[in-house]
C-alpha positions in Angstrom: 40.8 -2.3 -4.4 40.6 -6.1 -4.2 39.0 -8.1 -7.0 35.4 -9.3 -6.8 35.4 -13.1 -6.5 32.3 -14.7 -7.9 32.0 -17.2 -5.0 32.7 -14.9 -2.1 30.4 -15.8 0.7 30.5 -12.3 2.1 28.5 -11.0 -0.9 24.8 -11.5 -1.8 24.5 -13.4 -5.0 22.7 -10.5 -6.7 25.3 -7.9 -6.0 27.6 -7.0 -9.0 30.3 -4.4 -9.3 28.6 -1.4 -10.9 30.2 0.2 -13.9 29.6 3.6 -12.2 29.2 3.7 -8.3 27.7 7.2 -8.7 24.7 6.2 -10.8 21.1 6.7 -9.6 19.1 3.6 -10.7 15.7 4.5 -12.1 12.9 3.0 -10.1 14.9 3.0 -6.9 15.2 6.7 -6.4 12.4 9.4 -6.6 11.4 10.0 -10.2 13.1 13.4 -10.5 16.2 12.5 -8.5 19.3 13.6 -10.4 22.8 15.0 -10.0 23.5 18.6 -10.8 26.5 20.0 -12.7 28.8 19.6 -9.7 27.7 15.9 -9.1 25.6 16.6 -6.1 22.3 14.7 -5.5 19.2 16.8 -6.1 15.7 15.7 -5.0 12.6 17.8 -5.7 14.9 20.5 -7.0 16.9 20.8 -3.7 20.5 19.8 -3.2 21.6 17.3 -0.5 24.0 19.8 0.9 21.3 22.5 1.3 19.1 20.0 3.1 21.9 18.9 5.4 22.8 22.5 6.1 19.3 23.6 6.8 18.0 20.6 8.8 21.0 18.5 9.8 21.4 14.8 9.4 20.1 12.1 9.7 17.2 13.5 7.7 14.1 11.9 6.1 13.4 13.6 2.7 10.1 13.1 0.9 9.5 14.1 -2.7 5.9 15.5 -2.6 5.3 15.2 -6.3 6.4 11.6 -6.2 3.9 10.7 -3.5 1.1 12.5 -5.2 1.8 10.9 -8.6 2.0 7.4 -7.2 -1.3 7.9 -5.4 -3.0 9.2 -8.5 -1.5 6.4 -10.6 -2.8 3.7 -8.2 -6.2 5.4 -8.2 -6.4 5.5 -12.0 -5.2 1.9 -12.4 -7.7 0.3 -10.1 -10.6 2.6 -11.0 -10.1 1.8 -14.7 -9.7 -2.0 -14.2 -12.9 -2.1 -12.1 -14.8 0.1 -14.5 -14.3 -2.4 -17.3 -16.3 -4.9 -15.2 -18.9 -2.2 -14.3 -18.0 -2.1 -10.6 -16.3 0.5 -8.4 -12.9 0.4 -6.8 -11.6 2.3 -3.8 -7.9 2.6 -3.0 -6.7 3.1 0.6 -3.5 4.7 1.6 -1.9 2.5 4.4 -1.2 4.9 7.3 1.2 2.5 8.8 3.7 3.0 6.0 4.1 6.7 6.7 1.7 9.0 8.5 1.6 12.7 8.9 -1.2 15.2 8.3 0.6 16.6 5.2 1.0 13.2 3.5 -2.6 12.3 4.3 -3.7 15.5 2.6 -1.5 14.7 -0.5 -3.0 11.2 -0.9 -6.6 12.3 -0.2 -6.2 15.1 -2.7 -5.4 12.3 -5.2 -8.7 10.6 -4.3 -7.5 7.9 -2.0 -9.1 6.8 1.2 -7.1 6.0 4.3 -6.7 2.9 6.5 -5.5 3.2 10.1 -4.5 0.7 12.7 -4.6 2.5 16.0 -6.3 5.4 17.8 -3.2 7.5 17.2 -3.3 6.9 13.4 -7.0 7.7 13.4 -6.3 10.9 15.2 -3.8 11.9 12.6 -6.1 11.2 9.7 -8.9 13.2 11.4 -6.5 16.1 12.1 -5.7 16.1 8.4 -9.4 16.7 7.6 -10.2 13.3 6.2 -13.9 12.5 5.8 -14.4 9.7 8.4 -16.5 7.8 5.9 -13.3 7.4 3.9 -11.4 5.8 6.7 -11.0 2.1 7.4 -9.9 0.8 10.8 -7.6 -2.2 11.1 -5.9 -4.0 14.0 -6.0 -7.4 15.7 -6.4 -6.0 19.2 -8.4 -2.8 19.0 -9.1 -1.5 22.5 -12.6 -0.5 23.6 -11.5 3.1 23.6 -10.3 2.8 20.0 -13.5 1.2 18.9 -15.5 3.9 20.7 -13.5 6.6 19.0 -14.0 5.0 15.6 -17.7 4.5 16.0 -18.2 8.0 17.4 -16.7 9.7 14.5 -18.4 7.5 11.9 -15.6 5.7 10.2 -16.6 4.0 6.9 -15.6 0.5 8.0 -14.0 -1.5 10.8 -12.2 -4.7 9.9 -12.9 -7.2 12.6 -10.3 -9.9 13.5 -11.8 -12.1 16.2 -15.0 -13.4 17.7 -14.2 -11.4 20.9 -13.9 -8.3 18.8 -17.3 -8.9 17.2 -18.9 -8.9 20.7 -16.8 -5.9 21.8 -17.7 -3.8 18.8 -21.3 -4.8 18.9 -21.6 -3.6 22.5 -19.8 -0.3 21.6 -22.1 0.3 18.6 -25.2 -0.5 20.5 -24.3 1.8 23.3 -23.7 4.6 20.8 -27.0 4.0 19.0 -25.1 3.4 15.8 -24.9 0.7 13.1 -21.3 0.2 12.3 -20.3 -1.2 8.8 -17.9 -4.1 9.3 -15.6 -6.2 7.1 -14.4 -9.7 8.1 -10.7 -10.2 7.8 -10.1 -13.7 6.4 -7.0 -15.7 5.9 -7.1 -17.2 2.5 -4.2 -19.6 3.3 -2.1 -18.2 0.4 1.5 -17.6 1.6 3.1 -14.6 -0.1 6.6 -15.0 -1.4 8.1 -12.6 1.1 9.6 -12.6 4.6 7.6 -14.8 7.0 6.8 -11.7 9.2 5.5 -9.9 6.1 3.2 -12.7 4.9 -0.2 -12.3 6.5 -2.6 -14.8 4.9 -1.3 -18.1 6.2 -3.4 -19.5 9.0 -0.8 -19.7 11.8 -0.6 -16.0 12.5 -2.4 -13.3 14.5 -4.6 -11.7 11.9 -8.2 -12.6 10.9 -10.4 -15.6 10.7 -9.6 -18.9 8.9 -11.8 -19.8 5.9 -13.4 -22.5 8.2 -14.4 -20.0 10.8 -15.5 -17.2 8.5 -19.1 -18.4 8.1 -19.6 -18.5 11.8 -18.1 -15.0 12.2 -20.3 -13.6 9.5 -23.4 -15.1 11.2 -22.5 -13.5 14.5 -22.0 -10.1 12.8 -25.3 -10.4 11.0 -27.0 -11.3 14.3 -25.6 -8.2 16.1 -28.1 -5.3 16.1 -25.3 -2.7 16.1 -23.3 -4.1 13.2 -23.7 -4.4 9.4 -21.6 -6.8 7.4 -20.6 -5.1 4.2 -17.7 -7.2 3.0 -14.6 -9.3 3.3 -11.0 -8.4 3.7 -7.9 -10.4 2.9 -4.3 -9.3 2.9 -1.6 -11.8 1.8 1.5 -9.9 2.7 3.8 -7.0 1.8 6.6 -6.3 -0.7 5.0 -8.7 -3.2 5.9 -8.8 -6.9 3.5 -10.4 -9.5 -0.1 -11.3 -9.5 -0.1 -15.1 -9.0 -0.6 -15.0 -5.2 -3.4 -12.4 -5.5 -5.2 -14.5 -8.1 -5.1 -17.7 -6.0 -6.2 -15.7 -2.9 -9.0 -14.1 -4.9 -10.3 -17.5 -6.0 -10.6 -18.6 -2.4 -12.1 -15.4 -1.1 -14.6 -15.2 -3.9 -15.6 -18.8 -3.1 -16.3 -17.7 0.5 -18.1 -14.6 -0.7 -20.4 -16.7 -2.9 -21.1 -19.1 0.0 -22.0 -16.2 2.3 -24.2 -14.6 -0.3 -26.1 -17.8 -0.9 -26.7 -18.6 2.7 -28.7 -15.5 3.8 -32.0 -13.9 3.0 -30.1 -10.6 3.1 -28.1 -11.5 0.0 -27.3 -7.9 -0.8 -25.5 -7.1 2.5 -22.1 -8.1 1.2 -21.0 -5.3 -1.1 -17.2 -5.1 -1.0 -14.1 -7.4 -1.4 -11.0 -5.7 0.0 -8.1 -7.7 -1.5 -5.4 -5.8 0.4 -2.2 -5.1 -1.5 1.3 -4.8 -0.2 2.7 -4.2 -3.6 6.5 -4.3 -3.8 8.9 -1.5 -4.7 12.6 -1.6 -5.8 15.1 -1.2 -3.1 18.1 -2.3 -5.2 19.0 -2.4 -8.9 17.9 -6.0 -9.2 14.4 -5.6 -7.8 11.7 -5.6 -10.6 8.4 -4.6 -9.1 5.2 -5.2 -11.1 3.7 -2.1 -12.7 0.6 -1.0 -10.8 -1.5 -1.1 -14.0 -0.5 -4.8 -14.5 -1.4 -5.6 -10.9 -4.7 -3.8 -11.2 -5.7 -5.5 -14.4 -4.5 -9.0 -13.3 -6.2 -8.9 -9.8 -9.5 -7.4 -11.0 -9.7 -9.7 -14.0 -9.1 -12.7 -11.6 -12.0 -11.6 -9.4 -14.3 -11.1 -12.4 -13.5 -14.6 -13.7 -14.1 -16.2 -10.4 -17.4 -14.5 -10.0 -18.5 -15.4 -13.5 -17.6 -19.0 -12.9 -19.8 -19.1 -9.9 -22.7 -17.2 -11.5 -22.6 -14.3 -9.0 -22.5 -10.6 -9.3 -19.1 -9.0 -9.0 -18.8 -6.9 -5.8 -17.1 -3.5 -5.6 -13.5 -3.8 -4.8 -11.0 -2.2 -2.5 -7.2 -2.2 -2.4 -4.3 -1.1 -0.1 -1.1 -0.6 -2.2 0.9 0.0 1.0 4.5 1.1 0.5 4.0 1.5 -3.3 2.5 5.0 -2.7 5.3 6.5 -0.5 8.3 4.2 -0.5 10.1 5.3 -3.6 9.5 9.0 -2.8 11.7 8.8 0.3 15.5 9.3 0.7 17.4 9.4 4.0 20.5 11.6 4.2 23.3 10.7 6.6 26.8 12.1 7.3 29.7 9.7 7.3 31.6 9.6 10.6 34.2 7.0 10.3 35.4 4.3 7.8 37.2 1.0 8.6 38.6 -1.6 6.2 38.2 -5.3 7.1 39.8 -8.1 5.2 37.5 -11.0 4.1 38.1 -14.4 2.8 39.2 -14.7 -0.8 41.3 -11.6 -0.7 38.2 -9.4 -0.6 38.1 -6.2 1.5 35.0 -4.6 3.0 34.9 -1.0 4.0 32.7 -0.3 7.0 31.1 3.1 6.6 29.6 4.4 9.8 26.9 7.1 9.6 25.2 9.3 12.2 21.9 7.3 12.3 21.2 3.6 12.0 18.6 1.1 13.2 16.8 3.9 15.2 15.8 5.5 11.9 15.6 2.4 9.7 14.8 -0.8 11.6 13.9 -2.9 8.5 17.4 -4.4 7.9 17.5 -5.6 11.5 13.9 -6.8 11.5 13.6 -8.4 8.1 17.1 -8.5 6.6 15.9 -5.9 4.2 18.4 -4.8 1.5 18.9 -1.2 0.5 21.1 0.9 -1.8 23.3 3.8 -1.1 25.1 6.6 -3.0 27.4 9.5 -2.2 25.1 12.5 -2.1 27.4 15.5 -1.8 29.7 14.7 -4.7 30.7 12.2 -7.4 34.0 10.4 -7.6 36.0 8.7 -10.2 37.5 6.3 -7.6 37.1 2.6 -8.2 34.1 0.9 -6.7 34.7 -0.4 -3.2 32.6 -3.0 -1.4 31.1 -1.4 1.7 28.7 -2.0 4.5 26.9 1.1 5.8 26.4 0.8 9.5 24.9 3.0 12.2 26.2 4.4 15.5 24.2 2.1 17.8 25.7 -0.4 20.3 24.5 -3.3 18.2 26.4 -5.5 15.8 23.2 -5.8 13.9 23.0 -2.1 13.4 23.2 -2.3 9.6 21.7 0.3 7.3 22.9 -1.2 3.9 24.3 -4.7 4.2 26.3 -4.7 0.9 26.9 -2.0 -1.7 29.6 -0.6 -3.9 30.6 3.1 -3.3 33.6 5.0 -4.6 36.7 3.8 -2.7 37.4 7.3 -1.5 34.3 7.7 0.6 35.4 9.5 3.7 34.3 11.2 7.0 32.2 14.2 6.3 30.7 12.9 3.0 26.9 13.0 2.7 25.4 9.6 2.0 21.9 9.0 0.7 19.8 5.8 1.1 16.8 5.7 -1.3 13.4 4.0 -1.0 13.0 4.9 2.7 9.6 6.6 2.4 7.8 3.6 3.9 8.3 1.9 7.3 11.4 3.9 8.3 9.9 6.9 10.0 7.0 4.7 11.2 9.3 2.2 12.9 11.8 4.7 14.2 12.9 4.7 17.9 15.0 6.4 20.4 17.4 3.5 20.9 20.6 4.8 22.6 18.6 8.0 23.2 19.1 9.2 19.7 16.4 11.8 18.8 14.3 10.9 15.8 15.1 12.8 12.6 12.9 15.4 11.0 10.9 14.7 7.9 11.3 17.3 5.2 9.1 17.6 2.0 10.7 18.8 -1.2 9.0 20.3 -4.2 9.9 22.7 -7.0 13.2 23.7 -5.5 11.8 24.4 -2.0 11.8 22.4 1.2 9.8 22.5 4.4 9.5 20.5 7.6 6.4 18.3 7.8 7.4 16.5 11.0 9.7 18.2 13.4 12.8 16.4 14.5 13.3 15.6 18.2 16.0 17.1 20.4 17.7 15.8 23.5 15.5 18.2 25.5 12.4 16.5 24.1 13.7 13.1 25.4 14.7 14.5 28.8 11.3 16.1 29.1 9.7 12.7 29.4 12.0 11.5 32.3 10.1 12.1 35.5 13.2 11.7 37.6 14.8 14.9 36.3 14.0 18.2 38.1 13.1 21.1 35.8 16.2 23.0 36.8 18.4 20.0 35.9 17.3 19.8 32.3 20.0 20.8 29.8 19.9 21.7 26.2 
């Protein structure tokens, strides 16, 4: 193996040669992930080889206990932080991160509410048995049909994003003879330290009202017979570490909240501040996400201080932790198909490791330049660490699963490879690019596994092609 030059442009600055390319870094993998006596990866008490044998690869694997424990920990952290200030807190599970009826049941069992961003996501939540009063509806372009569906079932809140939507929702609610609780989505102007496409509170973007427009929007909601303004919503981005951005955003939103409370005779109509979330997780060994308890204490204390400074009562609070609930619980299993060594500048060699999935099951590296980790799953090896790039099988040069990682140099065709921290935004963003069927999702717990989302087959894909006669369809 070639040496690791400190200035090699082919390497990200954070990537170091590991002392052991078989190790499972705590915080990146599911909490109970380990290697058995033979060196094989075990998640939820089930070996990687058993999962691959029973369900094939690629395969999404979710550790059920990990999801449940992250949900309960988030609930406890924010409930306790709010209780110290004598207010309530509600934690929402972000359906867009990963959605299936089973996962919805896990998080609602833990006391979480659910936010959805489409009619389809709402249908999944309802199919899981969620009380509609514990559902929040998001989206910058909700259709009339989606608004009608949400109002008809009695969702707890709808977050409105535009003046046109206020008019549209008011007409829907009035036609249904309902009074729909509404939150205004407001852009605080705080730009999260994340990818531009993940930062959602700066003003030049598609979501919400500017601070300057929010008062007018609130007045229009209050004037609509079928709507009831109950709060404000602000989300500054995703994959965020630390509390500084949230504290600054809270200061601006509390200022708006105070202005809106002072400018109406119905001063008790604003009851909730939803401060979003988007809390980060670890994808690599150098990521250091902020503990959920630290986030809860810091954000809630910031709101309390801002309210005290303005002499106003503190509202109840709501939060949306996002990927922090489900991200770490997920692992994707692949089978290695081919490997190819490429010489780089400075005498460095990169081994391309091609797997049987790719950007169709994890679009985040292509979309955001997201970094991931990888490990051999079917065995351990005492071979020297080798710089690798894990790539998919799609006809795209940007089809990269893991941009830069060290694996044992003897990684070879037939090996099982595991990529951790894939519980969020992998299944949700999956596609059929190059007509690859989307993988199954399997839950593991206490040494048992079960399918919670069935994988697709070629027949499933062909069944949607209206140009194929029934007799021409093949298995």
